[in-house]
C-alpha positions in Angstrom: -21.7 3.8 -34.5 -20.3 6.5 -32.9 -18.9 5.2 -29.5 -17.2 8.5 -28.8 -20.1 9.5 -26.0 -20.4 5.9 -24.4 -20.1 5.5 -21.1 -17.3 3.8 -20.2 -17.0 2.9 -16.5 -16.6 5.0 -12.7 -14.8 6.3 -10.5 -15.3 6.5 -6.8 -12.8 8.6 -5.1 -12.0 6.8 -1.6 -10.3 9.7 -0.1 -7.3 7.3 0.2 -5.0 9.8 -1.9 -5.2 13.4 -0.7 -3.0 15.9 -2.1 -1.1 16.0 -5.5 1.9 16.7 -3.5 4.0 14.2 -3.3 3.4 13.3 -6.8 1.9 9.7 -6.8 4.4 7.6 -7.8 3.1 3.3 -8.9 5.6 0.4 -9.7 5.1 -3.4 -9.7 6.7 -5.4 -6.4 5.9 -8.8 -5.0 3.9 -9.7 -2.1 5.2 -12.8 0.0 3.2 -15.8 -0.6 0.7 -16.5 2.9 0.2 -19.7 4.5 -3.3 -19.2 4.1 -5.2 -17.5 1.4 -5.4 -13.6 3.2 -7.1 -10.3 1.2 -4.6 -7.0 1.3 -6.8 -4.7 1.1 -5.9 -1.3 -0.7 -4.7 1.3 1.3 -2.5 -1.8 3.4 0.9 -0.4 4.2 4.1 -3.0 3.0 7.1 -3.3 4.1 10.0 -4.8 2.4 12.6 -7.7 3.5 16.2 -7.1 3.0 16.9 -10.8 3.1 14.4 -11.4 -0.3 12.9 -8.0 -1.5 9.1 -8.9 -1.2 6.8 -7.2 0.3 4.6 -8.4 3.4 2.2 -6.2 6.0 3.9 -3.2 8.0 3.7 -5.1 11.7 4.8 -9.0 10.4 7.0 -10.4 12.3 10.6 -11.1 10.2 12.2 -14.1 9.9 15.5 -15.0 11.7 18.2 -13.1 10.9 15.8 -10.8 8.8 14.2 -6.9 8.5 11.2 -5.3 7.1 11.3 -1.7 6.2 8.2 0.2 5.4 8.5 1.0 2.1 5.0 1.2 0.0 1.1 1.2 0.2 -0.6 -1.2 -2.1 -2.7 0.2 -4.9 -5.6 -2.7 -5.2 -7.2 -4.9 -3.4 -4.8 -8.3 -3.6 -5.4 -11.8 -2.7 -2.1 -13.6 -2.2 -2.9 -17.5 -1.7 0.1 -20.0 -0.6 0.9 -21.3 -3.9 2.8 -18.6 -4.6 4.1 -15.1 -4.6 2.1 -12.4 -5.7 3.1 -9.0 -8.4 1.3 -6.4 -7.1 0.6 -2.6 -8.2 1.8 -0.1 -5.4 2.6 3.5 -4.6 5.9 4.8 -4.3 5.7 7.8 -3.7 1.8 10.4 -2.6 0.4 11.9 0.1 -1.8 9.4 2.2 -5.1 9.6 4.5 -3.7 8.1 8.0 -7.4 7.5 8.7 -7.8 5.2 5.6 -4.2 3.5 5.8 -4.0 -0.2 7.0 -1.7 -2.0 8.6 -1.4 -5.9 9.7 -3.5 -7.4 12.6 -2.7 -5.8 15.7 0.5 -3.0 15.0 0.3 0.3 15.6 2.5 2.3 13.3 5.2 3.9 14.8 7.2 7.1 14.8 10.2 5.4 13.0 8.1 4.0 10.5 6.3 7.1 9.5 9.9 8.8 9.2 11.1 5.5 7.0 7.8 6.2 4.6 8.5 10.0 5.1 12.2 9.4 3.4 10.5 7.8 0.7 8.2 10.1 -0.7 4.8 8.9 1.2 3.3 11.7 3.1 -0.1 11.1 5.7 -2.3 14.7 5.6 -5.7 14.4 6.7 -8.6 15.1 3.8 -11.2 17.8 5.0 -14.9 17.3 4.1 -16.0 19.6 1.7 -18.4 22.9 2.6 
């Protein structure tokens, strides 16, 4: 009956996090509902609405008199539906591989986006293959 040596699960390293400095921080935030079912993938950069505090994929078009500010990185694949806002875990600090992150379709991150994220302790450094 000794369960101490039983295999519980597996972890597959996806290379999203590339360094321990700055330390990774995880918090819960709210992603705004969508007009159709949409799967947001782990590593998506999310922007925070000044008007309602909800998150939207970086590169989304803000509503009238609203501003979206780059804010965090999505921790896990998250399905968002028209049914309502979704609570999700996000990285609010850490070092990430720029080749593993995503933004809204058709959008390219700008230097201003990178600076805004850097001010929040989110930095980007490519991972190197092991020898």
